[in-house]
N, C-alpha and C positions, 0 to 999 in steps of 0.2 A: 125104667131109666130114660127111655125115649120121651116120656111125658115130662120128666123133670127138665130135660134139655129144652124142650119146646116151651115150657112155662118160663124158664129162665130167659130164653130169647125174647119172648113177648114182653117180659118185664123190662129188659134192657131197652127194647124199642120204645116202649111207653115212656120210660125215664128220659130217653133222648128227645122225644117229641115234647115233653113237658119242659125240659131245660131250654130247648130252642125257642119254644113259644114264650117262655118267661124272658128270655134275652131280647127277643124282638119287641115284646110289649114294653119292657123297661126302656129300650132305646126310644120308642115312640113317645112314651110319657115324658122322658127327659127332654126330647126335642120340643114338645108342646110347652113344657114349663119354661124353657129358655125363650121361646117365641113370645109367650105371654109376658115374661119379665122385660124383654126388650121393647115390646109394644107399650107397656106401662111406663118404662123409662123415657121413651120418646114422647109420649103424651105429657108426662110431667115436665120434660124439657121445653116443649112447645108452650105449655101453660105458663111456665116461669118466664119465657122470652116474651110472651104476650103481656105480662104484668109490667114489664120494664118500660 
């Protein structure tokens, strides 16, 4: 019985670590995507202003 409780606790801890890691990684990927998009938009706008 003690082994089952210990294994269950370890599984819960591992699941929490995986979920937290996925959340942090997802936020970083989203932030990088937004920054790249904004940089691309600014470059496009400056190129269009230079053409005028």
